[in-house]
N, C-alpha and C positions, 0 to 999 in steps of 0.2 A: 760503566754503557750497556752493558750488553745487559744485566738484570733489571734495567728500566726500559731498554727498548723492548724486550718479555713483555712488561707489564703494560707499556703499554699496547703493543699486539695483541693481551689478551680481553683490555679494555673496548680496541675496537673492534673483537672479536666479538665480543657478550650484545656488544652496537648490533651490530648489525644481525648478528640472529636476531634481537629480537623487533629490528627492522623485519627481516624473512616471518617475523612472528605474525606482525600488525600486519602486515600486506596478505597473510593469509586471510585472517581475521576479515578485515574490508573487506577483501572481495567475495569472500562464504560465509558469512555464519547464523548462527552461530553453531562451532564445532569443539568437539570433544578436544583431548590433552594428546588420546591416541591418533583422531584421525589428524591433528596438527601437528604430529611426530613424522606422522606417513608423510601426507603432504608437502611437509618442508624439508624432508628428510633427515632433521634432527632428532636428539637422542631425546628421550623424554623426559630426562631430568634438565637436559636444556629450555626443553621445551615451555615448563612449570619454570624454569625462574626465568623468561622473559613473558611468562603470563603475570609471575605475580609484579616483577617492573613495572609490566603496564596498566596494572589494575593501578599501582601507586599513583602514577602519574595521570589516571583516571583515565584512560583511552579503551581501557578490556574494563568486560563486565560478567560477571555470572548469570549467565540467559534465565530469565523471569521464573519462566515454568520447572527452573533446575534449582531455581534459588529458596531459600530456609532447609527447615529437615528434615531429609533425603529418609525414605521405607527402606527396610534391608531390602536387596531383590531391582532398586530403583536405579535408572540409568545412569552411567557417568556425567559429571556434572559438566556445564559446557555452556560453553565461552564469545561472547560477540562482541564486538566494535560498539561501541557506546556513543553511537552518531548522538546524543544529546549533549556529548565534551566540550561541546564547540556551535558556534554561528560564523555564517558569512553573510555579508549581505550585499546586493544587487541592486544599480540602478542605473536609472534608465532616466538621463536629461537632457530634452528636446525643446525644438524651438515654440513647440505649444504645452507641453505635458511635463509634467517627472511621476515616475514611477520608484518605490524601494519595494523593495522586497526581502525579511530576512525570513533564513534557512540555514536544516539544522547539515550535523555536517554528511549526511543522506539524502542530502537534498531535496527536503518535505520544506513545507515555504508555512513557512509556524505568522509571516504578521506580513499583511501589505497597504499600503499610501498611495492614494497618485492623490492629486493634487498640478490644476490649469494650470501655466506660465501665460505671462503678457507676452506676446513675441515678441515687441519692443522692448520690453527689459535687453540693457544692457552685457557686457559681460562680466564685467563685474560684480553690478547684482548678479546675473542669476549666478556667482559662482557665488556669494554669499547667501543669495537662496536654497542653493544646492546644502553646501554647509550646515545651514541650520535646519532645513527640512532632512537631515543623515540624522545630525546629533538630539533634535526630537525625537522622530522615531524611534533609533538608539534606546535612549532613559526612557521612551513606555514599556521599550517590548524588550532588554537585559537587564540583568541582574549585575553584570557586573561587565563594563567595555571590554575588559580583557579576555573576556571572552569568545569577538567578535574574533575572529585569526586570521581574515583577510578579506576586504573590499574592490569589490571593480565598479568602476562605475562605464556608460556606456555615452558617448557624447559625439555628436553631428559632424563628424571630420574625421579624415587622413590624423592616425598616430603613431609613429615611427617606432622604434625599438630601445628609442631612447626613453621616452613618452610625449614628446612635442608634442602639439598639435600645431593639423594645419585645416579649419575651417570656414568655409567662403558664408555658413548657417549663423556662425558669430564669431563674425573678421576676427574681434576684438582678444580673440584667446589663441588667434595663431602664433605658433612660434613661443605658444608661452609651455609651461612642462604643468598642464595640470597633475600628475599624479606626483608633481613637489609639494605643491600648493594644497594637496585635502591632505597629505600624511596626516597618516594617525597610527602612530605607537613605529613598527620598526620599517625599516627600507625593505621596499620591495614587497610592503603590509595591504595600501591601497595601486588599486590595477587603471590604469585608463586602456577603452580600449573602442576601436570607430565599432558606429552602432549595426552597422547591415553585420561585419564580423561577428558583432553580439547576437547577430537574430538568424545569422546563418548556425551559430552552434547550439542555438537555442532548437532550430530546425530537427537536427542531429540528432539530441537531447532526448527532446521530449515530443518535437510535431513531426511535419510529415515526411522527415525523408533522416527516418532512423535504419531503413533496413537500404540506403544507399552509399554509396562513397561520393563519386567524383559530382557534387551542385551546387547550382550559382542560386542563388537567395537572391530576390529583388526585392528590394524595398519601395514601395510605392506610396502616395498620400502626398504631404505638401513639398516632399522632392522627391525626387528616384538614387536609385543608388543599388551600388553591385554587390556583392561577395560570390566570394566562392569555396568548397574542400577540394582539396585532391587526394583519392585514396582516404579517406575518410577524416581528414587533417586540413585545417584552415590556414589556405593562402592568405600570407600579408602582400608578400615579393618583398623587396628591396627594403623599401624604408615606406612599409604599410597600404602602399594603394592601391593593389592590385584587384581586378573589377569597380574602377572606379572610372565609366564610362558616363559617368554625368555632367564629366568633363567638358566633353567636346561636341561641340555645336552642335557643328556637322548629322551628331548620330542624332539630335532627335528627345536625348531625354531630360536636356536642361530647364524643356517648356513644357517636357510633358502633364506636367499638375497641372495648368491651364486650359487643359482640357475637362476639367474634374469641376473646376468652378459651374454651381447651379442655383442660379436667380430664380427661375422660371417655374411652372409647376401649374398643374390644374388646382391641384389645392393651396400650393407655397409651404414654405416648410414646419414642423411640426412645434411644437416650446420645447425647447434642447434636443432636436433636432440635429445633427452634422451635413453641415451640405451636400458627403459625399452619400450618409445613408437616405437624402431627402431624395437623390440622383437614385441613386437602387432604389425606391420606392420606385420614381416614376418609369424606371426603367425594365420595375416584374410586372407593372403595368402595361407596359406596350409604348408608353407615351417616345413618337419616334426622335424626338428632342433630345429625347434622355441620353437614346439609344443610337444617336449617331454620335452624338459624345463621347460614348462611352470605344461603340468605335471607334474617335477619334486622336486617343488616351491610346487604345489595341495598336492603332496605326503608328504612334508616335515609338514608342515604347520597339516597338519590334527591330528595329536595326541593329539597337544597339544587344540585343540580346543577343539577336541571331551573329552577334560579331562573334558574346563571347561563347555562343556554342561551337562555333566554326574552331575556336580558337580553343576551347577545354572537352568537344567534346563529352557534352553530362548526363546521366542518367539520368537525372529530375534539374526542375527550373520550377522554384516553391516562390511564390509572392507573395511578401507577407507586406504588413503594414495599413496605413491607411484606407486605398481602395481595394481592401478585399471584400466590402458590402458588396463590388461589382463583381465580382469575383467569378461567380458561377454566367455571368453575361459578357466576360474581359477569357477567360479563358479559352474558347473558342476560337474568338478571333484572332486571339493573339496565335494559331495554330495553322487559321487560314492561312495570311500575311505570314508567317516563319516558312512557307513548303518552300514559294518561290526563292527563297533566301538563305536556305540550307540542306545540308545533305541530308541532317537525320533531323522530323521535327523530335525534342526528350519531350518525355512527359511534361505536363505540369500539372501543378497542386496548388493547392491554396494553403500556407496557413491556419493553423485553428486557434492557435495562439492566444488571437487576441493583440491587444496591447501591451498585454503584460510581455511580450516574446522578445522583446531589446533584453530585457532588465531578467528573463532567466538566464537570458544568454549569460552574460553579466556574475549570473549564481555558479552559472558551470563553467566560468575560468576562476570564478575563486577558491570554488573547490578544486580545482588544477593545481590552483597554487597551494593551497593548503596539503592535498596529498602529495603536490611534490614537495614538501616541506619535513613533511609525516613518513612518507616511506622511501625517502631518497636515503640511498647505501652511500651510510656515514661513512664506512670503513676510509683511510687513509691511499 
């Protein structure tokens, strides 16, 4: 028993050492064996054994500039985390569109797809469309399906800790565990998350909120929804519904998108131009009706944003989603309306991530899952 326990302890210790070395390379590479030993506190032989094991698993490789034959006096070998060792998929399945992104383990987007969706499509048909779209996309861009280590899908609805959705936009998905229905591979391989929660993750990662910890993200467009981070971490609430002020009719967010309807203009909508883009063009041209529409939109948004500002006191409010084309008109109007409603008006910024924002956040969440699996302390 004692020898068996000791053997088990040695295996656990080796696994822990390997994880420590992988974590060091993941956060900062390439690095030499000596640098890894110094940063991890492990002996050089232990680091060398860990690097060898990680190389066999395909997670670590020799840095390209140091690979191959080395002349005398050249620097020591340097090793790096192989971001090409696997992939993650980020998806956004909204009311009007589907966006798919394939990224490596460093977060670099390698392939993208966007497709329009009939807003009247039912829940079952919409799910089939997503499944088919993902399968076709992966078949076209991934050599081995097993190399996709995690997938995350953003949906228009509240998602609880168990993955069950509550959606007003796609009512047929309410009460459904979409993660289970979309599962591909091991349990937990496919994640489902509220789209605006993913939008704020994207802004914290690559967007307007990279330097802010307490952030409110307002997804605007065909519907208005909010999410928030506190201390740099997504705040979902007990059941995933934190920030969903659009559910309160008295705050006006549930009907705010009606202000963006734009059917009139001096020259009408141009071919392929969205309704919001036409409104933005008219507002840029000084059309008083367009400016009044944007002002109406700001007035409808302000009470809900003020409520969040008073509750959270954020550093930053980020406006994202379909209404961003009118954003440079919208921001000063919001600031003006928030002044009498709040103690302090937070800085308001426009997202620069475009319609990929939710899918980028899905990539980030999928990467977080992969890193959690790869870098977790496996010791008992």
